[in-house]
Structures are given as C-alpha cells and as structure tokens.
C-alpha positions as CSV (number, residue, x, y, z in Angstrom):
1,M,112.4,117.6,73.7
2,P,110.9,116.5,76.9
3,F,112.7,114.8,79.5
4,L,111.5,111.3,79.7
5,P,114.5,108.8,80.7
6,L,111.8,105.8,81.9
7,A,110.2,105.8,78.6
8,G,109.9,102.1,78.0
9,K,109.7,101.1,81.7
10,R,106.5,100.0,82.9
11,V,105.0,100.4,86.2
12,L,102.2,98.3,87.9
13,D,100.6,101.0,90.7
14,V,98.5,98.3,93.4
15,T,98.7,101.3,95.5
16,T,95.8,104.6,96.8
17,S,95.1,107.0,98.7
18,I,98.8,109.9,98.1
19,A,102.0,108.5,99.3
20,G,101.9,105.0,96.6
21,P,100.5,107.1,93.9
22,F,102.6,110.0,94.0
23,C,105.5,107.6,93.8
24,A,104.1,106.2,90.6
25,E,103.0,109.3,89.4
26,I,106.2,110.7,88.9
27,F,107.7,107.7,87.1
28,A,104.6,109.0,84.6
29,A,105.6,112.4,84.6
30,L,109.4,110.8,83.3
31,G,108.2,108.5,80.8
32,A,107.4,105.4,81.9
33,D,103.8,103.5,81.4
34,V,102.2,103.9,84.6
35,V,98.6,101.4,84.8
36,K,96.8,102.1,88.5
37,V,95.0,99.3,89.7
38,E,92.3,100.0,91.2
39,R,89.0,97.9,93.0
40,P,85.7,97.3,90.8
41,D,83.2,99.4,91.2
42,T,84.7,101.9,93.6
43,G,87.9,102.5,92.7
44,D,91.0,104.4,94.6
45,D,88.6,105.9,97.8
46,A,91.0,108.7,97.3
47,R,88.6,109.4,94.0
48,A,85.8,110.6,96.1
49,W,88.2,113.2,98.7
50,G,87.6,117.4,98.3
51,P,86.7,119.4,98.2
52,P,87.5,120.6,95.6
53,F,86.6,118.3,92.5
54,W,86.6,118.5,89.1
55,N,84.3,116.4,86.9
56,G,83.2,114.6,90.4
57,E,86.4,113.7,91.1
58,G,89.1,114.8,93.8
59,A,91.5,116.6,92.9
60,M,94.3,115.6,94.7
61,F,93.2,112.1,94.1
62,L,93.6,113.6,90.0
63,S,96.9,115.2,90.8
64,V,98.3,112.1,92.0
65,N,97.7,110.0,89.5
66,A,98.1,111.9,86.4
67,G,99.1,110.0,83.2
68,K,98.6,106.9,84.0
69,R,96.2,104.3,82.4
70,S,93.7,102.6,84.7
71,L,92.4,99.1,85.5
72,A,90.4,97.7,87.2
73,L,91.1,94.0,89.1
74,S,90.1,92.2,91.6
75,L,92.8,91.3,93.9
76,R,90.2,89.0,95.8
77,D,89.3,86.5,92.5
78,E,91.4,84.1,91.2
79,R,91.1,85.4,88.0
80,G,92.3,89.2,89.1
81,R,95.4,88.1,90.9
82,Q,96.6,86.1,87.4
83,A,95.8,89.2,85.5
84,L,97.8,91.2,87.6
85,L,100.6,88.7,87.6
86,R,100.8,88.4,84.1
87,L,100.7,91.9,84.2
88,A,104.0,91.8,86.3
89,E,105.7,89.1,84.1
90,R,106.1,92.5,81.4
91,S,106.5,94.8,83.8
92,D,109.5,96.9,85.5
93,V,108.7,97.9,88.5
94,F,105.4,96.6,91.2
95,L,104.4,99.0,93.9
96,Q,102.1,97.9,95.8
97,G,100.6,99.7,99.4
98,L,98.3,97.2,100.2
99,R,97.6,96.7,103.8
100,P,100.5,94.6,105.9
101,G,99.9,91.3,105.3
102,L,97.4,91.2,102.3
103,A,99.7,90.7,99.5
104,E,101.4,87.7,100.9
105,E,97.9,86.2,101.5
106,L,96.5,87.1,98.7
107,G,99.8,85.3,96.7
108,L,100.8,89.0,95.4
109,G,104.1,89.3,97.7
110,A,107.8,90.2,96.7
111,A,108.8,86.7,96.4
112,A,106.0,85.6,94.6
113,V,105.5,87.7,92.0
114,R,109.1,88.2,91.6
115,K,109.5,84.1,90.9
116,Q,107.5,85.5,87.2
117,N,109.8,88.0,87.3
118,P,113.7,88.5,88.6
119,R,114.1,91.2,87.5
120,L,110.9,93.6,88.6
121,V,111.9,95.8,91.3
122,Y,109.0,95.3,94.0
123,C,108.2,98.0,96.1
124,S,105.8,98.3,99.3
125,I,104.6,101.3,101.0
126,G,103.6,101.2,104.5
127,A,103.5,103.3,107.2
128,Y,105.4,101.4,109.6
129,G,107.5,99.2,107.7
130,S,107.4,95.7,107.6
131,V,108.9,94.3,111.4
132,G,108.0,95.5,114.1
133,P,105.5,96.4,116.9
134,L,103.4,98.1,114.4
135,S,104.2,96.9,111.6
136,S,100.0,95.8,110.8
137,E,99.1,99.2,111.5
138,P,97.4,101.4,109.2
139,G,98.6,104.9,108.7
140,Y,98.1,108.2,107.3
141,D,99.5,111.5,106.6
142,A,97.9,113.2,110.0
143,L,98.5,110.2,112.1
144,M,101.8,110.2,110.8
145,Q,102.5,113.9,111.4
146,A,101.5,113.2,114.7
147,A,103.4,110.2,115.4
148,G,106.3,112.2,114.2
149,G,106.1,115.6,116.7
150,L,105.6,117.5,113.0
151,I,101.9,118.7,114.9
152,S,103.7,120.0,118.3
153,M,106.1,122.4,116.5
154,T,102.6,123.9,114.1
155,G,100.0,126.0,115.1
156,E,100.0,129.8,117.5
157,P,102.0,129.8,121.0
158,G,99.3,128.3,123.8
159,R,97.2,126.6,121.9
160,P,97.2,122.9,120.3
161,G,99.1,122.3,117.5
162,V,97.7,121.8,114.3
163,R,97.9,119.2,110.9
164,V,100.0,120.2,108.2
165,G,97.8,121.8,105.9
166,S,99.4,119.3,102.7
167,S,99.9,115.6,103.2
168,V,103.9,116.4,103.8
169,I,104.5,112.8,105.0
170,D,102.8,111.5,102.1
171,M,104.2,112.9,99.4
172,G,107.9,112.6,101.2
173,T,107.5,109.1,101.1
174,G,106.5,108.8,97.7
175,M,109.6,110.5,97.2
176,W,111.6,108.3,98.8
177,A,110.2,105.0,97.6
178,A,110.7,106.9,93.5
179,L,114.5,107.4,94.1
180,G,114.9,104.1,96.2
181,I,113.1,102.3,92.9
182,V,115.3,104.4,90.5
183,G,118.4,102.9,92.5
184,A,117.2,99.6,92.0
185,L,116.6,100.0,88.2
186,L,120.0,101.6,87.7
187,E,121.7,98.6,89.7
188,R,119.7,96.1,87.4
189,E,121.2,97.4,84.4
190,R,124.8,96.5,86.6
191,T,123.4,93.2,87.4
192,G,120.8,92.1,85.2
193,A,118.8,91.5,88.6
194,G,115.8,93.3,89.6
195,A,114.9,93.9,93.7
196,E,112.9,94.4,97.0
197,V,112.6,98.0,98.2
C-alpha cells in the first residue's frame, strides 16, 4: 500500500528552476494533486537545462517536476490571473517563487490570494527573504553557495574553491519550505485557518 498522506490536497506550483519545483514535487510524491503553472510558449526555463536531456527536456527539470500536472497561464494577462485565483479558491497550498514584489504587483500576493480562500497555505520561496537590503535580489544555487561560504570549503588545497556539483542549497530550500507548509497544514487542522509560510 503506497504511503500517500497528502492525497486529496491540491498544490498550485507557481515556481521555476529547482527550489520551488522540488518543494512541490515532495507534495506530489506524498499524494497531493500538484498543478504546475508555467508561462505559455516557453514554460519553465529549467526545461532547457542540461545535459542530460530526455526526450528534449532537461533531466533536472523532469526530476523536480515528477507527478505533476502542467497548466500554461500568462500571469501578465488578466484572464490568466483570474484563472489562477479561481484555482486557488479550491486549493490547499499556493507556492510561488516569482521575483520579489512581482506577486503583489500582479495581485497574487498572500493577502490577495488568501482573501479568496482563508484556509489556503501560501508559501513564497526566494533567495534572500522578503525584508532586508538584499530582499529584491534574485539568487541561484551557485550564488548562495558562494555567499554562504560553502564554495570556500570545497576543492583542493592551494586552489580556488569549487561549486558543489548538485544544487544543495536549492534542494535544502525546497525541503525546508515543504516542512513549513506541512506544519501549516497540520495547524490548519486544529484552527481552521491557513497561513503564510
């Protein structure tokens, strides 16, 4: 018998690259219905990351998006935003990784989305958080490895440090976000209210 404790839950995955998609993939692996929302035409940039490729798509993209359904919506278009808000009304989790401030600019920030569905757990994933001097800056795994000092601890003596080969910061970020969301879902069972993670 498969272990699917999140069966019956719906997650809207409005993220790209690795951290957010990996977080949402954890939910898919645990039985949730995960809907990945992508840009029309191009989709998630990570589709083209490789090698290796499988059937023309990057293996990393495929690994962090397994078990999901995909939906193309333009969030810059009012019809696309309204469609996403209608989905959010019937969802348990809204996971977004838009550049800092863009969700609010588009009317998709936590307050706006949770107004439609107060039981919703809304999670934002970003490199530097929502406050502070770097909050508006984008970030990728290699940059975070350097900023955190991880690169200085790798490599060979007497030579410059090297990036850890796998995206350990992104994967860790995704796992911590998933844990926070599961905690918020458990708290919702007790209180009836969603949360912002």
